[in-house]
DSSP file (Angstrom, degrees, kcal/mol; ACC not computed):
  #  RESIDUE AA STRUCTURE BP1 BP2  ACC     N-H-->O    O-->H-N    N-H-->O    O-->H-N    TCO  KAPPA ALPHA  PHI   PSI    X-CA   Y-CA   Z-CA
    1    1 A M              0   0    0      0, 0.0     2,-0.0     0, 0.0     0, 0.0   0.000 360.0 360.0 360.0 131.6   -0.1    6.3  -22.8
    2    2 A K        -     0   0    0      1,-0.1     2,-0.1     2,-0.1     3,-0.0  -0.329 360.0-120.6 -68.1 148.3   -2.8    5.5  -20.1
    3    3 A T     >  -     0   0    0      1,-0.1     4,-2.1    -2,-0.0     3,-0.3  -0.421  27.2-106.3 -81.6 165.9   -3.5    7.9  -17.3
    4    4 A D  H  > S+     0   0    0      1,-0.2     4,-2.6     2,-0.2     5,-0.2   0.911 121.8  52.8 -58.0 -42.0   -3.0    7.0  -13.7
    5    5 A I  H  > S+     0   0    0      1,-0.2     4,-1.9     2,-0.2    -1,-0.2   0.851 107.1  51.1 -67.3 -31.7   -6.8    6.9  -13.3
    6    6 A Q  H  > S+     0   0    0     -3,-0.3     4,-1.3     2,-0.2    -1,-0.2   0.908 111.8  47.6 -67.1 -42.1   -7.2    4.5  -16.2
    7    7 A I  H  X S+     0   0    0     -4,-2.1     4,-0.8     1,-0.2     3,-0.3   0.912 111.9  49.5 -63.5 -43.2   -4.6    2.2  -14.8
    8    8 A A  H  < S+     0   0    0     -4,-2.6     3,-0.5     1,-0.2    -1,-0.2   0.875 109.8  51.4 -63.3 -38.1   -6.2    2.3  -11.4
    9    9 A Q  H  < S+     0   0    0     -4,-1.9    -1,-0.2     1,-0.2    -2,-0.2   0.744 109.6  50.7 -75.1 -23.3   -9.7    1.5  -12.8
   10   10 A E  H  < S+     0   0    0     -4,-1.3    -1,-0.2    -3,-0.3    -2,-0.2   0.576  85.3 109.2 -88.3 -12.3   -8.4   -1.5  -14.7
   11   11 A A     <  -     0   0    0     -4,-0.8     2,-0.7    -3,-0.5    -3,-0.0  -0.389  64.5-139.4 -66.8 140.4   -6.6   -3.0  -11.7
   12   12 A K        -     0   0    0     -2,-0.1     2,-0.2     0, 0.0    -1,-0.1  -0.908  22.0-148.2-104.3 112.4   -8.2   -6.2  -10.3
   13   13 A M        -     0   0    0     -2,-0.7     2,-0.3     1,-0.1     3,-0.0  -0.521   5.2-132.2 -82.7 140.9   -8.1   -6.0   -6.5
   14   14 A Q        -     0   0    0     -2,-0.2     2,-0.1    22,-0.1    -1,-0.1  -0.663  30.1-100.7 -86.8 150.3   -7.7   -9.1   -4.3
   15   15 A H    >>  -     0   0    0     -2,-0.3     4,-1.5     1,-0.1     3,-1.1  -0.442  31.9-122.2 -62.1 141.6   -9.9   -9.7   -1.3
   16   16 A I  H 3> S+     0   0    0     19,-2.9     4,-2.7     1,-0.3     5,-0.2   0.803 111.7  61.7 -60.3 -30.5   -8.0   -8.7    1.7
   17   17 A K  H 3> S+     0   0    0     18,-0.3     4,-1.8     2,-0.2    -1,-0.3   0.850 103.6  51.8 -65.9 -32.0   -8.4  -12.2    3.2
   18   18 A E  H <> S+     0   0    0     -3,-1.1     4,-0.9     2,-0.2    -2,-0.2   0.915 111.1  46.6 -65.8 -46.0   -6.4  -13.6    0.1
   19   19 A V  H >< S+     0   0    0     -4,-1.5     3,-0.8     1,-0.2     4,-0.4   0.913 112.5  49.8 -67.1 -43.7   -3.6  -11.1    0.8
   20   20 A A  H ><>S+     0   0    0     -4,-2.7     5,-2.3     1,-0.2     3,-1.4   0.861 103.5  60.6 -62.5 -36.6   -3.6  -11.9    4.5
   21   21 A A  H ><5S+     0   0    0     -4,-1.8     3,-1.3     1,-0.3    -1,-0.2   0.773  94.4  62.3 -64.1 -26.7   -3.4  -15.6    3.8
   22   22 A T  T <<5S+     0   0    0     -4,-0.9    -1,-0.3    -3,-0.8    -2,-0.2   0.691 107.8  45.4 -70.7 -15.3   -0.1  -15.2    1.9
   23   23 A L  T < 5S-     0   0    0     -3,-1.4    -1,-0.3    -4,-0.4    -2,-0.2   0.207 121.9-108.0-107.0  12.2    1.3  -14.0    5.2
   24   24 A N  T < 5S+     0   0    0     -3,-1.3     2,-0.6     1,-0.2    -3,-0.2   0.840  72.3 143.6  59.5  37.0   -0.3  -16.8    7.3
   25   25 A I      < -     0   0    0     -5,-2.3    -1,-0.2    -8,-0.1    -2,-0.2  -0.935  41.1-142.7-107.1 124.0   -2.9  -14.5    8.8
   26   26 A T    >   -     0   0    0     -2,-0.6     3,-1.7    -3,-0.1     4,-0.1  -0.344  23.0-109.3 -86.8 165.5   -6.2  -16.1    9.2
   27   27 A E  G >  S+     0   0    0      1,-0.3     3,-1.7     2,-0.2     5,-0.1   0.837 117.5  63.1 -62.7 -31.4   -9.6  -14.5    8.8
   28   28 A E  G 3  S+     0   0    0      1,-0.3    -1,-0.3     3,-0.1    15,-0.2   0.699  98.2  57.3 -65.4 -16.8  -10.2  -14.6   12.6
   29   29 A D  G <  S+     0   0    0     -3,-1.7    12,-2.6    14,-0.1     2,-0.4   0.344  96.9  81.9 -97.5   6.8   -7.2  -12.3   12.9
   30   30 A L  E <   -A   40   0A   0     -3,-1.7     2,-0.6    10,-0.2    10,-0.2  -0.894  59.9-156.9-113.8 141.4   -8.8   -9.6   10.7
   31   31 A D  E     -A   39   0A   0      8,-3.0     8,-2.4    -2,-0.4     2,-0.1  -0.964  34.3-135.7-110.3 112.0  -11.4   -6.9   11.4
   32   32 A Y  E     -A   38   0A   0     -2,-0.6     6,-0.3     6,-0.2     2,-0.2  -0.336  28.3-176.6 -74.6 142.1  -12.8   -6.2    8.0
   33   33 A Y  S    S-     0   0    0      4,-2.7     3,-0.4     1,-0.4     4,-0.4  -0.683  74.6 -54.1-128.5  74.3  -13.6   -2.7    6.5
   34   34 A G  S    S-     0   0    0      1,-0.2    -1,-0.4    -2,-0.2   -18,-0.1  -0.451  89.8 -50.8  85.2-163.1  -15.2   -3.9    3.3
   35   35 A K  S    S+     0   0    0      1,-0.2   -19,-2.9    -2,-0.1   -18,-0.3   0.688 133.3  37.3 -83.3 -19.5  -13.5   -6.4    0.9
   36   36 A Y  S    S+     0   0    0     -3,-0.4     2,-0.3   -21,-0.2    -1,-0.2   0.408 108.4  56.4-119.2   0.4  -10.2   -4.7    0.5
   37   37 A K        +     0   0    0     -4,-0.4    -4,-2.7    -3,-0.1     2,-0.3  -0.975  52.8 156.7-135.1 146.9   -9.2   -3.2    3.9
   38   38 A A  E     -A   32   0A   0     -2,-0.3     2,-0.3    -6,-0.3    -6,-0.2  -0.978  28.4-134.8-160.7 157.7   -8.8   -4.7    7.3
   39   39 A K  E     -A   31   0A   0     -8,-2.4    -8,-3.0    -2,-0.3     2,-0.2  -0.823  35.6-104.4-107.8 155.8   -7.1   -4.1   10.6
   40   40 A F  E     -A   30   0A   0     -2,-0.3   -10,-0.2   -10,-0.2     2,-0.1  -0.591  38.5-116.2 -75.8 141.8   -5.4   -6.8   12.6
   41   41 A S    >>  -     0   0    0    -12,-2.6     3,-0.8    -2,-0.2     4,-0.6  -0.416  20.0-116.7 -74.5 154.9   -7.3   -8.1   15.6
   42   42 A D  H 3> S+     0   0    0      1,-0.2     4,-0.7     2,-0.2     3,-0.5   0.783 113.7  62.0 -61.5 -27.8   -5.8   -7.6   19.1
   43   43 A E  H 3> S+     0   0    0      1,-0.2     4,-1.3     2,-0.2     3,-0.4   0.789  87.6  70.9 -72.0 -27.3   -5.5  -11.3   19.5
   44   44 A L  H <> S+     0   0    0     -3,-0.8     4,-1.7     1,-0.2     3,-0.4   0.895  91.9  58.7 -57.9 -38.4   -3.1  -11.6   16.6
   45   45 A W  H  X S+     0   0    0     -4,-0.6     4,-1.8    -3,-0.5     3,-0.3   0.914 102.4  53.4 -56.5 -43.8   -0.4   -9.9   18.7
   46   46 A D  H  < S+     0   0    0     -4,-0.7    -1,-0.2    -3,-0.4     4,-0.2   0.851 109.3  50.1 -63.4 -32.6   -0.7  -12.7   21.3
   47   47 A K  H  < S+     0   0    0     -4,-1.3    -1,-0.2    -3,-0.4    -2,-0.2   0.821 122.3  29.0 -75.4 -31.6   -0.1  -15.3   18.6
   48   48 A I  H >< S+     0   0    0     -4,-1.7     3,-2.1    -3,-0.3    -2,-0.2   0.477  85.0 102.1-110.6  -2.6    3.0  -13.6   17.1
   49   49 A K  T 3< S+     0   0    0     -4,-1.8    -1,-0.1     1,-0.3    -3,-0.1   0.770  84.3  51.8 -61.0 -26.1    4.7  -11.8   20.0
   50   50 A E  T 3  S+     0   0    0     -4,-0.2    -1,-0.3    -3,-0.2    -2,-0.1   0.537  86.7 106.7 -86.1  -7.2    7.3  -14.5   20.4
   51   51 A N  S <  S-     0   0    0     -3,-2.1     3,-0.1     1,-0.1    -3,-0.0  -0.326  85.5 -93.5 -64.2 151.5    8.3  -14.5   16.7
   52   52 A P        -     0   0    0      0, 0.0    -1,-0.1     0, 0.0    -2,-0.1  -0.399  51.5 -94.7 -65.9 152.1   11.6  -12.9   15.9
   53   53 A D        -     0   0    0      1,-0.1     2,-0.1    -3,-0.1    -4,-0.0  -0.328  38.7-142.1 -65.3 144.0   11.4   -9.2   15.0
   54   54 A G        -     0   0    0      1,-0.1     2,-0.3    -3,-0.1    -1,-0.1  -0.133  25.8 -89.7 -88.9-167.2   11.1   -8.3   11.3
   55   55 A K        -     0   0    0     -2,-0.1     2,-0.5     2,-0.0    -1,-0.1  -0.823  29.8-148.5-108.1 147.1   12.7   -5.4    9.5
   56   56 A L        -     0   0    0     -2,-0.3     2,-0.5     2,-0.0     0, 0.0  -0.976   7.7-169.1-119.4 128.2   11.2   -2.0    9.1
   57   57 A V        -     0   0    0     -2,-0.5     2,-0.6     2,-0.0    -2,-0.0  -0.982  10.6-163.3-113.1 117.5   11.8    0.3    6.0
   58   58 A L        -     0   0    0     -2,-0.5     2,-0.8     0, 0.0    -2,-0.0  -0.900   6.0-163.3-104.2 113.3   10.5    3.8    6.5
   59   59 A V        +     0   0    0     -2,-0.6     3,-0.1     1,-0.2    16,-0.1  -0.850  29.0 150.0 -96.2 111.1   10.1    5.9    3.4
   60   60 A T        +     0   0    0     -2,-0.8     2,-0.4     1,-0.2    -1,-0.2   0.820  51.3  22.8-114.8 -42.6    9.8    9.5    4.7
   61   61 A A        +     0   0    0     10,-0.1     2,-0.4     9,-0.1    -1,-0.2  -0.902  58.0 151.3-143.3 112.5   11.0   12.3    2.5
   62   62 A I        -     0   0    0     -2,-0.4     9,-0.3    -3,-0.1    -3,-0.0  -0.997  41.5-127.9-137.3 131.4   11.5   12.2   -1.3
   63   63 A N        -     0   0    0     -2,-0.4     6,-0.1     7,-0.1    -2,-0.0  -0.681  38.1-127.2 -72.6 118.5   11.3   15.0   -3.7
   64   64 A P        -     0   0    0      0, 0.0     6,-0.2     0, 0.0    43,-0.1  -0.304  15.3-121.3 -71.0 154.0    8.9   13.8   -6.4
   65   65 A T    >   -     0   0    0      4,-1.3     3,-1.6     1,-0.1    42,-0.1  -0.346  35.2 -98.3 -78.3 170.9    9.8   13.8  -10.0
   66   66 A P  T 3  S+     0   0    0      0, 0.0    39,-0.1     0, 0.0    -1,-0.1   0.828 128.3  57.2 -59.0 -29.4    7.6   15.8  -12.5
   67   67 A A  T 3  S-     0   0    0     39,-0.1    39,-0.1     2,-0.1     0, 0.0   0.589 122.5-109.8 -78.8  -8.4    5.9   12.4  -13.4
   68   68 A G    <   +     0   0    0     -3,-1.6     2,-0.7     1,-0.3     5,-0.3   0.520  61.9 153.9 100.1   5.6    5.0   12.1   -9.6
   69   69 A E        +     0   0    0      4,-0.1    -4,-1.3     3,-0.1    -1,-0.3  -0.572  29.0 123.2 -74.0 113.3    7.3    9.2   -8.5
   70   70 A G  S  > S-     0   0    0     -2,-0.7     4,-2.3    -6,-0.2     5,-0.2  -0.372  74.1 -34.3-141.1-139.9    7.7   10.0   -4.8
   71   71 A K  H  > S+     0   0    0     -9,-0.3     4,-2.9     2,-0.2     5,-0.2   0.910 130.6  48.6 -63.2 -45.8    7.1    8.2   -1.5
   72   72 A T  H  > S+     0   0    0      1,-0.2     4,-2.5     2,-0.2     5,-0.2   0.935 114.5  45.2 -61.9 -46.7    3.9    6.2   -2.5
   73   73 A T  H  > S+     0   0    0     -5,-0.3     4,-2.2     1,-0.2    -1,-0.2   0.905 115.4  47.1 -65.8 -41.9    5.5    4.9   -5.7
   74   74 A T  H  X S+     0   0    0     -4,-2.3     4,-2.9     2,-0.2    -1,-0.2   0.916 112.7  50.2 -63.3 -45.3    8.8    4.0   -4.0
   75   75 A T  H  X S+     0   0    0     -4,-2.9     4,-2.5     2,-0.2    -2,-0.2   0.947 113.1  44.5 -59.3 -52.1    6.9    2.3   -1.1
   76   76 A V  H  X S+     0   0    0     -4,-2.5     4,-2.6     1,-0.2    -1,-0.2   0.893 112.8  52.3 -63.1 -39.9    4.8    0.2   -3.4
   77   77 A G  H  X S+     0   0    0     -4,-2.2     4,-2.9    -5,-0.2    -2,-0.2   0.942 109.7  48.8 -59.3 -50.4    7.8   -0.7   -5.6
   78   78 A L  H  X S+     0   0    0     -4,-2.9     4,-2.6     1,-0.2     5,-0.2   0.931 111.5  49.5 -57.6 -44.5    9.8   -1.8   -2.5
   79   79 A G  H  X S+     0   0    0     -4,-2.5     4,-1.9     1,-0.2    -2,-0.2   0.940 114.4  44.5 -61.3 -46.3    6.8   -4.0   -1.3
   80   80 A Q  H  X S+     0   0    0     -4,-2.6     4,-2.2     2,-0.2    -1,-0.2   0.906 113.1  51.8 -65.1 -39.8    6.4   -5.6   -4.8
   81   81 A A  H  X S+     0   0    0     -4,-2.9     4,-1.4     1,-0.2    -2,-0.2   0.914 110.3  48.0 -64.7 -42.6   10.2   -6.1   -5.2
   82   82 A L  H  <>S+     0   0    0     -4,-2.6     5,-2.6     1,-0.2    -1,-0.2   0.869 109.6  53.6 -65.6 -35.3   10.4   -7.8   -1.8
   83   83 A G  H ><5S+     0   0    0     -4,-1.9     3,-1.8    -5,-0.2    -2,-0.2   0.901 106.4  51.9 -62.8 -42.0    7.5  -10.0   -2.7
   84   84 A L  H 3<5S+     0   0    0     -4,-2.2    -1,-0.2     1,-0.3    -2,-0.2   0.800 104.8  56.4 -65.6 -27.7    9.3  -11.1   -5.9
   85   85 A L  T 3<5S-     0   0    0     -4,-1.4    -1,-0.3    -5,-0.2    -2,-0.2   0.352 122.0-111.6 -81.5   5.8   12.2  -12.0   -3.8
   86   86 A K  T < 5S+     0   0    0     -3,-1.8     2,-0.4     1,-0.3    -3,-0.2   0.815  71.1 141.9  68.0  32.7    9.9  -14.3   -1.8
   87   87 A K      < -     0   0    0     -5,-2.6     2,-0.7    -6,-0.1    -1,-0.3  -0.816  60.1-113.4-101.7 145.9   10.1  -12.1    1.3
   88   88 A K        +     0   0    0     -2,-0.4     2,-0.4    -3,-0.1    -5,-0.1  -0.702  50.3 171.2 -75.0 114.6    7.1  -11.6    3.5
   89   89 A A        -     0   0    0     -2,-0.7     2,-0.4   -10,-0.1    -3,-0.0  -0.988  21.7-175.3-135.7 136.1    6.4   -7.9    3.1
   90   90 A I        -     0   0    0     -2,-0.4     2,-0.4     2,-0.0    -2,-0.0  -0.982   9.5-159.8-124.7 138.4    3.6   -5.6    4.1
   91   91 A I        -     0   0    0     -2,-0.4     2,-0.4     2,-0.0   -15,-0.0  -0.900   1.1-163.5-115.2 151.5    3.3   -1.9    3.2
   92   92 A A        -     0   0    0     -2,-0.4     2,-0.6   -17,-0.0    -2,-0.0  -0.990   1.2-164.4-133.4 124.2    1.2    0.7    5.0
   93   93 A L        -     0   0    0     -2,-0.4    -2,-0.0     1,-0.2   -21,-0.0  -0.934   3.4-170.6-107.8 114.3    0.3    4.0    3.3
   94   94 A R  S    S+     0   0    0     -2,-0.6    -1,-0.2     1,-0.2     0, 0.0   0.939  85.2   2.3 -70.9 -44.3   -0.9    6.6    5.8
   95   95 A E  S    S-     0   0    0      0, 0.0    -1,-0.2     0, 0.0     3,-0.1  -0.677  82.8-153.4-145.3  87.0   -2.0    9.0    3.2
   96   96 A P        -     0   0    0      0, 0.0    -3,-0.0     0, 0.0   -25,-0.0  -0.071  38.3 -74.6 -59.9 158.8   -1.5    7.8   -0.4
   97   97 A S        -     0   0    0      1,-0.1     4,-0.3     2,-0.0     8,-0.0  -0.176  28.9-151.1 -55.3 141.3   -1.0   10.2   -3.3
   98   98 A L  S  > S+     0   0    0      1,-0.2     4,-1.7     2,-0.1     3,-0.3   0.561  76.7  94.5 -87.4  -6.9   -4.0   12.1   -4.5
   99   99 A G  H  >>S+     0   0    0      1,-0.2     5,-2.1     2,-0.2     4,-1.3   0.918  84.2  46.7 -53.4 -51.5   -2.6   12.3   -8.0
  100  100 A P  H  45S+     0   0    0      0, 0.0    -1,-0.2     0, 0.0    -2,-0.1   0.859 109.2  56.5 -60.5 -31.8   -4.5    9.2   -9.3
  101  101 A C  H  45S+     0   0    0     -4,-0.3    -2,-0.2    -3,-0.3    -3,-0.1   0.867 117.4  33.3 -65.8 -34.1   -7.7   10.4   -7.8
  102  102 A F  H  <5S-     0   0    0     -4,-1.7    -1,-0.2    -3,-0.5    -3,-0.1   0.452 112.1-117.5-101.7  -2.6   -7.5   13.7   -9.7
  103  103 A G  T  <5S+     0   0    0     -4,-1.3     2,-0.3     1,-0.3   -99,-0.1   0.725  81.8  99.7  74.5  21.3   -5.8   12.2  -12.8
  104  104 A I      < -     0   0    0     -5,-2.1     2,-0.3    -6,-0.2    -2,-0.3  -0.918  47.1-175.5-134.4 162.1   -2.7   14.3  -12.3
  105  105 A K        +     0   0    0     -2,-0.3   -37,-0.2   -39,-0.1     2,-0.1  -0.907  39.4  47.1-144.5 170.1    0.8   13.8  -10.9
  106  106 A G  S    S-     0   0    0     -2,-0.3     2,-0.9   -39,-0.1   -39,-0.1  -0.245  99.2 -27.1  92.1-174.4    3.9   15.7  -10.1
  107  107 A E  S    S+     0   0    0    -42,-0.1    -2,-0.1   -43,-0.1    -1,-0.0  -0.654  76.6 148.3 -80.2 107.1    4.5   19.0   -8.5
  108  108 A Q        -     0   0    0     -2,-0.9     5,-0.1    -4,-0.1    -2,-0.0  -0.998  52.4-102.0-141.8 135.9    1.3   21.0   -9.1
  109  109 A P    >>  -     0   0    0      0, 0.0     4,-1.2     0, 0.0     3,-1.1  -0.292  30.3-121.3 -60.4 144.1   -0.2   23.6   -6.8
  110  110 A A  H 3> S+     0   0    0      1,-0.3     4,-1.1     2,-0.2     3,-0.3   0.834 111.4  59.6 -59.0 -35.5   -3.1   22.4   -4.8
  111  111 A E  H 34 S+     0   0    0      1,-0.2     3,-0.3     2,-0.2     4,-0.3   0.863 102.7  54.5 -62.2 -34.1   -5.5   25.0   -6.3
  112  112 A D  H X4 S+     0   0    0     -3,-1.1     3,-1.1     1,-0.2    -1,-0.2   0.855 102.1  58.3 -67.6 -32.1   -4.8   23.6   -9.8
  113  113 A M  H 3< S+     0   0    0     -4,-1.2    -1,-0.2    -3,-0.3    -2,-0.2   0.796 104.4  50.3 -66.9 -28.5   -5.8   20.1   -8.5
  114  114 A L  T 3<        0   0    0     -4,-1.1    -1,-0.2    -3,-0.3    -2,-0.2   0.412 360.0 360.0 -94.4   5.3   -9.2   21.3   -7.6
  115  115 A R    <         0   0    0     -3,-1.1    -1,-0.2    -4,-0.3    -2,-0.1   0.495 360.0 360.0 -82.8 360.0  -10.0   23.0  -10.9
């Protein structure tokens, strides 16, 4: 079985402008932070403020399994599932899991992660 870091390193990332285009967000509406991250421009709000409100799903508190499935995994899974259902969905992760960065997941003391 591949480790989290192996899976992450094999992933082919899309340029953020391609992701934004699927939501009808133009390049002019993005402030780029490299190829894979961007913030919405202030002008985008003026363009969409009359649109009907969307829905918000907030994933806040989940006890992770020993394999590490917790808030990040649930959030990404929900975003992907909504996309498969042809819904416009955006996910935002304030602080994604450090497990893939360290090659470990699950409930493990922080001092063990740094060894």
